[in-house]
N, C-alpha and C positions, 0 to 999 in steps of 0.2 A: 504494500500500500504506500502510495506517495502521500505525505502529509507535511503540513507546515504549522509548527507550534512554537510558542515561547513559554518556557517554564521559569518561574521565579520562586526561589526557595529562600526562606528567611528563618533563622534560628537565633534566639537570644543567647548571649554568653553572660551568665551571671558572675558576680564577683567570686563565688565559691566554685566556679568551674574552670577547667583548663581549656583554653581556646582550641588546642589541637584535638582534644577528645570530642568536642562538639563538632569540629570539622570532620573527624573520623565518622561520627554518627551520620552526618549528611552523606558523606562519600560511600558509606556502607550500603545505602539503599539507592543513591543517585550517583553512580560511579562516573557518569558523563558530565557532572556538574562542575562548573568553574567557580571556585569560591574566592571571595574577598572579605576581609574583615572591615566592618564599618561601625565605629562608635557603639560598642556594646553588643553587636550582633554580627552574625555571618550572613552574607547574601550570596546566593549562587544563581547562575543562569544555566539553562540547558535548552536544547532544541530537540530532544528525544526523550521518551520514557520507556524505551525498549528494555534497558537493564532493570528498571523498576518493575516493568511487567514480568520479566523473568522471575524476580523475587516473588511476585504475587502467584505465579504459576508454581514455583517451588514450594511455597507455603500452603498451596491449595486454598487460597482465600479470594478467589476470583469473584464469587458471589457477594462477599462482604465489600470488597473494593468497588464493585459495580454499583451496589446500593449507595455507598458513600458518595461516589462520583455523581450519580444521577440526582441524588438528593441535593447536592450542592452545585448543580449546573445552571448555567444561563445560556443565552444564545451565543455568547462569546467564549465560553469555556467552563471550567469547573475548578473547585478548590477543595482542599482537605488539609488536615493537620495530623501529624504523627508524633508519637511519644519518643522523646530523645533517647531515653535509656534503652528502650527496645531497639531503636535504630543503631545505637552504638554496638549492639550485639548482632547487627545485620538482620534484624527481624522487623517486619512491618506490623505496627500496632496502631490502628487509627485512634486518634484522640477524640473522644466524644464525652459529653457531660461536663463535669467540673474541670477547669483548666489545671494542668500540672503545675506544681509550685516552681519548677525550674523552667517552665515555658515549654512550648512545643515547636516542632518543625512545621512551619506553615508553607503550603505549596499552592501556588496559583498557576493554572494552566490556561493559556489563551490559545484557542484553536482557530487558525485561519482557513485551513483546508485539511480534511473534508469538513463536514458539519460535526458538531460536538458529539452527538450520539454515535455517529459512525466511528469517531476516534475512540470513544469509550469502548465500543465493541472491539476495537483493535487491541486496546490495552488490557481490558478485562472482559473477555467474551462471555456470553451467556453459557451456562453449564447445565448438564443433565447428569445427575449422580456424580457431580464434581468434575466431569470431563467437559471441555469446551465443545459446544454445539456449533458446527460449521465455523471453526475459527478462521479469522482473517490472517492471523499469523500463528506460527507454531512456536512453542517454547524454545528459546534459544536462537530464534530466527531474527537476528539483529538487522536493523535497517539504519543506515546512517544518512540522514537528509543532506549532509554535506557532500555526498558522493555525486550529486547532480543527476539523479535518476528522474 
């Protein structure tokens, strides 16, 4: 699938935290993100969610991810938050309910092409008994939008 997205990832770095550990938490689930430290938080940008989608497939949480994405979607994209401690361990754990005292990793995805729902289908396809139904991409099938396809 050819797509065009912009992903903005933000994570606070509290006084009690080590910046490199927060950076590792972000990189563990968004390996393609380019991180910069800005006044008390890390900001990263990416143009793919393929590695993140692979983590969703590995953890077999496509249905959960899909629900979170669709619940937080607009015509322009979708957003979600992850728990930092879980991300540090390389695990995706969506932050819902009360905010974590250390803050969360906030992710905002702007989708230019295709439409938002089609991109969500790509990242977190519908499943039947935990298996993707007619997946657009296979697990591990990475696409790099920078390749000019």
